[in-house]
C-alpha positions as CSV (number, residue, x, y, z in Angstrom):
1,M,-148.4,17.0,50.8
2,P,-148.6,13.7,49.4
3,T,-151.4,11.4,49.7
4,A,-151.6,7.8,50.4
5,F,-154.6,5.6,50.5
6,L,-155.0,2.6,52.8
7,I,-156.8,-0.5,51.5
8,T,-157.4,-2.1,55.0
9,P,-159.7,-4.7,56.6
10,F,-161.3,-2.9,58.8
11,T,-161.7,-5.3,61.7
12,P,-159.4,-8.0,63.1
13,D,-162.5,-10.5,62.1
14,R,-162.1,-9.2,58.3
15,A,-158.3,-9.6,58.6
16,G,-158.4,-13.3,58.7
17,N,-159.5,-13.5,62.9
18,E,-156.2,-11.8,63.4
19,D,-155.4,-10.9,67.2
20,P,-157.2,-7.5,68.0
21,A,-153.9,-6.1,69.7
22,V,-151.6,-6.8,66.1
23,F,-154.4,-5.6,64.4
24,D,-154.5,-2.2,66.1
25,A,-150.4,-2.1,66.5
26,V,-150.6,-2.5,62.1
27,Q,-152.9,0.1,62.0
28,E,-151.3,2.3,64.3
29,A,-148.0,1.7,62.6
30,V,-149.0,3.0,59.2
31,R,-150.6,5.9,60.7
32,G,-147.3,6.6,62.5
33,A,-145.5,5.9,59.0
34,A,-147.6,8.2,57.5
35,L,-147.1,10.9,59.9
36,T,-143.9,10.9,60.4
37,M,-143.3,11.2,56.4
38,G,-145.5,13.9,56.2
39,V,-148.0,12.1,54.2
40,R,-151.8,12.5,54.6
41,L,-153.5,9.4,55.0
42,V,-157.0,8.4,53.6
43,H,-158.6,5.8,55.8
44,P,-161.8,4.7,53.7
45,A,-163.6,4.0,57.1
46,E,-162.9,7.8,57.8
47,I,-164.6,9.0,54.5
48,S,-167.9,10.4,55.8
49,R,-169.4,12.6,53.0
50,A,-172.7,11.7,51.4
51,G,-172.6,9.1,48.1
52,V,-172.0,6.1,47.1
53,I,-169.2,4.7,49.0
54,M,-167.4,2.9,46.3
55,D,-167.3,6.0,44.0
56,H,-165.4,7.8,47.3
57,V,-163.2,5.1,47.3
58,D,-162.4,5.3,43.3
59,E,-161.8,9.2,43.7
60,E,-159.3,8.5,46.5
61,L,-157.4,5.8,44.7
62,D,-156.9,8.1,41.7
63,R,-155.9,10.9,43.7
64,A,-153.3,9.0,45.8
65,D,-150.0,9.3,45.5
66,L,-149.2,5.8,46.7
67,V,-151.2,3.1,48.3
68,I,-150.6,1.2,51.4
69,A,-152.4,-2.3,51.1
70,I,-152.5,-4.2,54.2
71,L,-152.9,-8.1,52.7
72,T,-153.6,-10.0,56.0
73,G,-156.7,-12.0,56.0
74,Q,-156.8,-12.0,52.3
75,N,-159.9,-10.0,52.4
76,P,-161.7,-9.7,49.0
77,N,-162.2,-5.8,49.5
78,V,-158.5,-5.2,49.5
79,F,-157.8,-7.0,46.6
80,F,-160.5,-5.5,44.4
81,E,-159.3,-1.9,45.6
82,L,-155.7,-3.1,44.7
83,G,-156.3,-4.2,41.6
84,R,-158.1,-1.2,40.8
85,T,-155.1,1.3,41.8
86,Q,-152.9,2.9,39.3
87,S,-150.8,4.6,42.3
88,P,-147.3,2.5,43.6
89,A,-148.5,0.4,46.3
90,I,-146.5,-0.5,49.3
91,L,-148.0,-3.7,50.2
92,I,-148.2,-5.3,53.8
93,I,-149.0,-9.0,55.3
94,D,-148.3,-10.8,58.7
95,A,-146.0,-13.5,57.0
96,A,-144.6,-14.0,53.2
97,E,-145.7,-17.1,52.6
98,K,-149.7,-16.0,52.8
99,L,-149.0,-13.8,50.0
100,P,-151.2,-15.2,46.9
101,F,-149.1,-16.2,44.1
102,D,-150.3,-13.1,41.7
103,V,-148.9,-10.3,44.3
104,R,-146.3,-12.7,45.7
105,H,-143.5,-10.9,43.0
106,H,-143.9,-7.6,44.5
107,R,-141.8,-6.5,47.5
108,T,-143.8,-6.6,50.8
109,L,-143.3,-5.9,54.4
110,T,-144.1,-8.3,56.8
111,Y,-144.8,-8.0,60.6
112,A,-145.4,-11.8,62.3
113,G,-141.6,-12.4,62.4
114,P,-139.5,-11.7,65.2
115,G,-139.2,-7.6,66.0
116,E,-141.1,-7.3,63.0
117,L,-143.9,-5.6,64.3
118,E,-141.9,-3.5,66.6
119,T,-140.0,-1.8,63.2
120,L,-142.7,-1.9,61.0
121,R,-143.6,1.6,61.4
122,D,-140.1,2.5,60.8
123,R,-139.5,0.1,57.9
124,L,-142.5,1.5,56.0
125,G,-141.5,4.9,56.8
126,K,-138.5,4.3,54.5
127,S,-140.8,2.6,52.1
128,I,-142.8,5.7,51.9
129,A,-139.8,8.2,51.3
130,E,-138.5,5.7,48.6
131,T,-141.6,5.4,46.7
132,L,-142.0,9.4,46.7
133,A,-138.5,10.1,45.9
134,T,-138.7,7.3,42.8
135,Q,-141.7,9.2,41.7
136,W,-140.6,12.5,42.2
137,L,-137.6,11.7,40.0
138,E,-139.8,10.1,37.3
139,K,-142.0,13.2,37.1
140,D,-139.2,15.3,36.8
141,R,-137.9,13.2,33.8
142,A,-141.2,13.4,32.2
143,R,-140.9,17.2,32.4
144,G,-138.1,17.2,30.7
145,G,-135.5,17.5,33.8
146,Q,-132.4,15.5,34.8
147,G,-134.4,13.5,37.3
148,S,-131.3,13.8,39.3
149,A,-132.1,14.9,42.7
150,A,-135.3,14.8,44.3
151,P,-136.2,17.2,47.1
152,A,-134.5,16.7,50.3
153,R,-138.3,16.5,52.4
154,L,-139.0,13.3,50.4
155,Y,-135.9,11.7,52.0
156,Q,-136.5,12.8,55.8
157,P,-139.2,12.4,58.4
158,A,-141.6,15.5,58.6
159,S,-140.5,17.7,61.6
160,R,-142.6,17.2,64.9
161,G,-143.7,20.8,66.1
């Protein structure tokens, strides 16, 4: 099962004093998209094993097939972890005009515009599927394959049973 590591502010206050209902809706959209796409989501606040927290974050970043980073509020810890990852990153922010210069060139999902919060889960699910499919094709080519067809499961939501 593919793994996504979530880089996120932990509270609405740390997300630039975001409305708590919006903060919760974004977090739920991320969880829902990962679940629908059959991806194990690792939320750093849910890591409970003993040890040094940043060592755990580094280990999970290294293991992740992709990273989902919520940039709303421009939290320094979020940007530190984003800079640390080598995995493909799907960026999310409330409004594109709030993106700092050094990440403005990355494709980013927004949720502050009309109807965007309501469609965030579906748009993120599509982005997860396309990111994983692209990774699979690149790995297949690196192994000497043709890189012509990714498994169908990467293109479709996981079945709900």
